[in-house]
MARFI-402984 format. One record per residue: chain; x, y, z of N, C-alpha, C in turn. Coordinates in Angstrom, 2 decimals. Atoms other than C-alpha are relative to their C-alpha. Example, Ala and Ser with C-alpha at 12.3 -4.5 7.8 and 13.67 -1.06 7.14 Angstrom:
REM residues 2
> A,0.89,-1.19,0.00,12.30,-4.50,7.80,0.90,1.20,0.00
> A,-0.82,-1.19,-0.06,13.67,-1.06,7.14,-0.77,1.09,0.73
REM end
This chain:
REM residues 150
> A,-0.41,-1.34,-0.37,115.85,89.62,66.28,-0.23,0.17,1.50
> A,0.05,-0.17,-1.44,116.49,90.59,69.88,-0.41,1.42,0.34
> A,0.42,-1.32,-0.44,114.83,93.47,71.71,1.14,0.68,0.75
> A,-1.05,-0.76,-0.67,117.29,96.13,72.74,-0.54,1.39,0.30
> A,0.46,-1.32,-0.44,116.29,99.18,74.76,1.22,0.90,0.12
> A,-1.19,-0.84,0.06,118.73,101.95,73.99,0.25,0.76,1.30
> A,-0.15,-0.75,-1.24,118.09,103.66,77.32,0.13,-0.90,1.23
> A,-0.09,0.97,-1.09,118.68,100.54,79.42,1.00,0.44,1.08
> A,-1.02,-0.44,-0.97,121.84,101.91,81.05,-0.52,1.19,0.82
> A,0.58,-1.15,-0.71,120.03,105.15,81.91,-1.06,-0.49,0.98
> A,1.02,0.55,-0.89,117.14,103.15,83.37,0.65,-0.67,1.21
> A,-0.72,0.64,-1.10,119.60,101.10,85.45,0.57,1.05,0.96
> A,-0.53,-1.08,-0.83,121.22,104.32,86.67,-1.12,0.62,0.84
> A,1.14,-0.57,-0.73,117.82,105.73,87.62,-0.46,-0.94,1.11
> A,0.35,0.99,-1.03,117.09,102.50,89.52,0.96,0.11,1.17
> A,-1.00,-0.14,-1.06,120.34,102.90,91.46,-0.25,1.28,0.78
> A,0.29,-1.26,-0.67,119.50,106.53,92.20,-1.24,-0.11,0.88
> A,1.21,0.21,-0.80,116.04,105.49,93.39,0.34,-0.78,1.27
> A,-0.38,0.80,-1.16,117.55,102.85,95.68,0.77,0.83,1.02
> A,-0.76,-0.86,-0.90,120.01,105.37,97.10,-0.90,1.00,0.71
> A,0.92,-0.96,-0.59,117.24,107.90,97.68,-0.89,-0.68,1.04
> A,0.81,0.75,-0.97,115.14,105.23,99.40,0.79,-0.28,1.27
> A,-0.86,0.24,-1.16,118.06,104.34,101.68,0.20,1.28,0.81
> A,-0.18,-1.28,-0.68,118.63,108.01,102.46,-1.26,0.38,0.77
> A,1.26,-0.27,-0.70,114.95,108.41,103.33,-0.10,-0.87,1.25
> A,0.00,0.88,-1.16,115.26,105.42,105.65,0.90,0.51,1.11
> A,-0.92,-0.55,-0.99,118.27,106.98,107.37,-0.60,1.21,0.70
> A,0.60,-1.22,-0.57,116.46,110.29,107.83,-1.16,-0.36,0.92
> A,1.12,0.43,-0.85,113.40,108.51,109.23,0.52,-0.57,1.32
> A,-0.58,0.57,-1.21,115.58,106.61,111.67,0.56,1.10,0.91
> A,-0.52,-1.11,-0.80,117.33,109.81,112.78,-1.14,0.75,0.69
> A,1.16,-0.67,-0.60,113.94,111.46,113.33,-0.55,-0.82,1.14
> A,0.54,0.87,-1.03,112.75,108.46,115.30,0.87,0.04,1.26
> A,-0.91,-0.07,-1.15,115.85,108.61,117.52,-0.22,1.28,0.79
> A,0.25,-1.27,-0.69,115.18,112.28,118.30,-1.34,-0.06,0.73
> A,1.29,0.13,-0.67,111.54,111.50,119.06,0.11,-0.87,1.26
> A,-0.21,0.85,-1.17,112.66,108.71,121.42,0.70,0.78,1.11
> A,-0.72,-0.81,-0.99,115.06,111.11,123.13,-0.94,1.01,0.65
> A,0.99,-0.94,-0.55,112.23,113.64,123.53,-0.89,-0.71,1.02
> A,0.82,0.76,-0.94,110.11,110.94,125.18,0.76,-0.26,1.30
> A,-0.79,0.24,-1.20,112.96,110.11,127.55,0.10,1.25,0.86
> A,-0.11,-1.26,-0.74,113.45,113.75,128.53,-1.35,0.36,0.62
> A,1.34,-0.29,-0.53,109.69,114.20,128.95,-0.28,-0.88,1.21
> A,0.18,0.89,-1.15,109.61,111.16,131.23,0.84,0.45,1.18
> A,-0.86,-0.52,-1.07,112.54,112.57,133.23,-0.65,1.22,0.65
> A,0.64,-1.22,-0.52,110.70,115.88,133.58,-1.20,-0.38,0.86
> A,1.17,0.43,-0.78,107.52,114.12,134.74,0.42,-0.61,1.33
> A,-0.49,0.63,-1.22,109.43,112.00,137.23,0.57,1.04,0.96
> A,-0.59,-1.05,-0.84,111.37,115.00,138.47,-1.08,0.89,0.60
> A,1.08,-0.84,-0.51,108.18,117.03,138.82,-0.68,-0.66,1.19
> A,0.59,0.72,-1.12,106.71,114.34,141.05,0.91,0.08,1.23
> A,-0.97,-0.08,-1.10,109.89,114.27,143.16,0.04,1.42,0.57
> A,-0.06,-1.40,-0.43,109.96,118.06,143.29,-1.21,0.32,0.88
> A,1.22,-0.25,-0.78,106.38,118.17,144.54,0.12,-0.65,1.38
> A,-0.17,0.68,-1.29,107.19,115.62,147.26,1.00,0.75,0.88
> A,-1.05,-0.70,-0.76,110.32,117.53,148.30,-0.52,1.34,0.53
> A,0.49,-1.31,-0.40,108.50,120.86,148.44,-0.97,-0.14,1.18
> A,0.93,0.23,-1.12,105.87,119.39,150.79,0.77,-0.12,1.31
> A,-0.84,0.13,-1.19,108.65,118.56,153.23,0.87,1.24,0.09
> A,-0.94,-1.11,-0.12,111.15,121.00,154.53,1.19,-0.28,-0.88
> A,-1.08,0.16,0.95,113.86,121.61,151.98,0.92,1.21,0.12
> A,-0.95,-1.12,-0.10,116.99,123.69,152.04,-0.08,0.84,-1.28
> A,0.02,-0.92,1.13,117.27,126.68,149.76,0.95,-0.49,-1.10
> A,-0.98,0.48,0.98,120.34,125.20,148.08,-0.57,-1.17,-0.81
> A,0.57,1.15,0.70,118.60,121.94,147.26,-1.15,0.45,-0.90
> A,1.10,-0.51,0.80,115.55,123.84,146.05,0.51,0.69,-1.26
> A,-0.55,-0.70,1.17,117.62,126.06,143.77,0.65,-1.00,-0.97
> A,-0.59,1.03,0.87,119.52,123.00,142.48,-1.08,-0.75,-0.77
> A,1.10,0.70,0.66,116.25,121.24,141.72,-0.63,0.87,-1.09
> A,0.56,-0.92,1.00,114.92,124.31,139.92,0.94,0.12,-1.20
> A,-0.99,-0.06,1.09,118.14,124.58,137.92,-0.06,-1.26,-0.86
> A,0.06,1.27,0.74,117.91,120.90,136.99,-1.25,-0.05,-0.87
> A,1.23,0.01,0.79,114.30,121.26,135.89,0.12,0.96,-1.18
> A,-0.22,-0.93,1.11,115.21,124.32,133.81,0.92,-0.60,-1.06
> A,-0.93,0.67,0.91,118.08,122.33,132.31,-0.74,-1.04,-0.85
> A,0.77,1.00,0.74,115.73,119.50,131.36,-0.95,0.65,-1.00
> A,0.89,-0.70,0.92,113.25,121.94,129.85,0.77,0.60,-1.18
> A,-0.84,-0.54,1.08,116.06,123.56,127.87,0.41,-1.12,-0.97
> A,-0.34,1.16,0.85,117.17,120.13,126.60,-1.20,-0.39,-0.86
> A,1.21,0.35,0.73,113.59,119.41,125.62,-0.25,0.99,-1.13
> A,0.17,-1.02,1.05,113.36,122.70,123.71,0.99,-0.21,-1.13
> A,-1.02,0.25,1.02,116.62,121.95,121.90,-0.36,-1.23,-0.83
> A,0.38,1.21,0.72,115.38,118.49,120.99,-1.18,0.26,-0.93
> A,1.11,-0.34,0.90,112.18,119.95,119.58,0.52,0.73,-1.24
> A,-0.60,-0.67,1.16,114.30,122.20,117.36,0.69,-1.01,-0.92
> A,-0.68,1.04,0.78,116.39,119.22,116.27,-1.04,-0.86,-0.72
> A,1.06,0.79,0.62,113.19,117.26,115.62,-0.57,0.72,-1.21
> A,0.52,-0.79,1.11,111.87,120.06,113.44,0.96,-0.07,-1.19
> A,-1.02,0.08,1.05,115.14,120.04,111.48,0.00,-1.39,-0.65
> A,0.01,1.38,0.53,115.03,116.23,111.11,-1.24,-0.25,-0.85
> A,1.21,0.15,0.80,111.45,116.41,109.87,0.16,0.66,-1.37
> A,-0.25,-0.67,1.28,112.51,118.90,107.21,0.94,-0.83,-0.87
> A,-0.93,0.85,0.75,115.45,116.70,106.19,-0.70,-1.24,-0.54
> A,0.73,1.19,0.43,113.15,113.69,106.03,-0.93,0.35,-1.17
> A,0.89,-0.41,1.09,110.68,115.59,103.83,0.78,0.22,-1.29
> A,-0.86,-0.20,1.19,113.49,116.62,101.46,0.41,-1.35,-0.57
> A,-0.40,1.33,0.45,114.69,113.02,101.32,-1.19,-0.72,-0.64
> A,1.20,0.62,0.58,111.11,111.86,100.65,-0.26,0.56,-1.40
> A,0.21,-0.61,1.31,110.78,114.35,97.78,1.04,-0.50,-1.01
> A,-1.05,0.52,0.88,114.12,113.22,96.34,-0.30,-1.44,-0.41
> A,0.34,1.38,0.30,113.01,109.60,96.57,-1.14,-0.06,-1.01
> A,1.15,0.02,0.91,109.68,110.30,94.89,0.40,0.46,-1.41
> A,-0.46,-0.48,1.30,111.41,112.23,92.12,0.80,-1.10,-0.73
> A,-0.81,1.07,0.59,113.94,109.42,91.53,-0.88,-1.17,-0.42
> A,0.91,1.10,0.33,111.17,106.80,91.60,-0.81,0.35,-1.24
> A,0.79,-0.44,1.15,109.10,108.81,89.13,0.83,-0.08,-1.29
> A,-0.87,0.04,1.18,112.04,109.17,86.71,0.26,-1.44,-0.44
> A,-0.23,1.40,0.33,112.76,105.44,86.91,-1.26,-0.62,-0.58
> A,1.28,0.55,0.50,109.09,104.59,86.41,-0.29,0.47,-1.42
> A,0.21,-0.52,1.35,108.91,106.83,83.35,0.82,-0.79,-1.01
> A,-0.86,0.78,0.90,111.85,105.01,81.77,-0.50,-1.44,-0.13
> A,0.53,1.37,0.07,110.31,101.64,82.67,-1.23,-0.05,-0.91
> A,1.18,-0.04,0.87,107.04,102.63,81.00,0.41,0.17,-1.46
> A,-0.50,-0.17,1.35,108.96,103.80,77.95,0.55,-1.31,-0.54
> A,-0.55,1.29,0.41,110.80,100.48,77.84,-1.14,-0.97,-0.32
> A,1.14,0.90,0.24,107.52,98.57,78.14,-0.70,0.35,-1.30
> A,0.66,-0.44,1.23,105.98,100.64,75.35,0.83,-0.41,-1.22
> A,-0.88,0.38,1.11,108.99,100.09,73.09,0.02,-1.51,-0.19
> A,0.02,1.46,0.11,108.93,96.37,73.88,-1.29,-0.47,-0.66
> A,1.28,0.34,0.65,105.23,96.18,72.94,0.06,0.30,-1.49
> A,-0.16,-0.34,1.42,106.02,97.98,69.67,0.89,-1.02,-0.71
> A,-0.91,1.01,0.55,108.87,95.53,69.09,-0.74,-1.31,-0.27
> A,0.76,1.25,0.19,106.55,92.55,69.59,-0.96,0.13,-1.17
> A,0.91,-0.21,1.13,104.05,94.04,67.13,0.77,-0.08,-1.31
> A,-0.82,0.05,1.22,106.79,94.54,64.54,0.45,-1.43,-0.29
> A,-0.40,1.40,0.18,108.00,90.98,65.10,-1.16,-0.82,-0.56
> A,1.17,0.73,0.51,104.48,89.64,64.56,-0.26,0.35,-1.45
> A,0.21,-0.42,1.39,104.11,91.69,61.39,1.04,-0.63,-0.92
> A,-1.06,0.60,0.82,107.44,90.42,60.09,-0.25,-1.49,-0.18
> A,0.30,1.43,0.09,106.45,86.83,60.87,-1.17,-0.25,-0.94
> A,1.16,0.15,0.87,103.09,87.25,59.16,0.40,0.24,-1.46
> A,-0.46,-0.29,1.36,104.77,88.80,56.13,0.81,-1.16,-0.56
> A,-0.82,1.13,0.44,107.26,85.95,55.96,-0.87,-1.21,-0.32
> A,0.90,1.12,0.26,104.50,83.35,56.22,-0.83,0.23,-1.26
> A,0.74,-0.33,1.21,102.49,85.14,53.54,0.86,-0.23,-1.24
> A,-0.92,0.17,1.14,105.51,85.12,51.26,0.21,-1.49,-0.28
> A,-0.18,1.45,0.17,106.07,81.40,51.85,-1.27,-0.60,-0.62
> A,1.27,0.52,0.54,102.38,80.70,51.19,-0.17,0.40,-1.46
> A,0.12,-0.47,1.38,102.42,82.78,48.02,0.91,-0.81,-0.92
> A,-0.93,0.78,0.82,105.48,80.95,46.71,-0.46,-1.44,-0.16
> A,0.46,1.38,0.07,103.97,77.54,47.51,-1.23,-0.17,-0.87
> A,1.24,0.11,0.76,100.66,78.25,45.80,0.06,0.67,-1.36
> A,-0.13,-0.65,1.30,101.93,80.11,42.80,0.10,-1.07,-1.08
> A,-0.08,1.02,1.06,101.35,78.15,39.57,1.40,-0.01,-0.60
> A,-1.35,0.13,0.55,104.56,76.82,38.21,-0.08,-0.07,-1.51
> A,-0.06,0.07,1.46,105.49,77.28,34.61,0.73,-1.28,-0.39
> A,-0.63,1.22,0.45,106.18,74.01,32.95,0.21,0.09,-1.51
> A,-0.31,-0.01,1.44,107.77,73.60,29.59,-0.66,-1.21,-0.68
> A,0.65,1.09,0.73,105.58,71.61,27.22,0.62,-0.05,-1.39
> A,-0.60,0.11,1.34,107.67,70.62,24.29,-0.02,-1.38,-0.50
REM end
């Protein structure tokens, strides 16, 4: 007799859903990482620009150049603020993807445990059937035979 788990197709589907959720979580993590890298780049630009700005202010500088530099620094700060908002959004998306992955993994694990339990029960039933069959064979072999004495 062969073991057959009636929910095997459902378990396979749950495995596929888990894999898809894991891939989605990976994508969201990568997107978050890209935004964090962009924030680091903008922060480095701001730091570099601040150093340049300080050097320029020490020397004589035209009003136009000064206003352009201030506008540029404000622009960089605005970009940084926007990136922080995007980062916050990406973190939320990543958390949702993580929850979806954990849910899919949990559902798949539940079905796997059920399959394992049913397989253990199947093995026990198989052993019982084998023992019963051996007992029957032993009983038939040791049963006194009736012989006709005539």
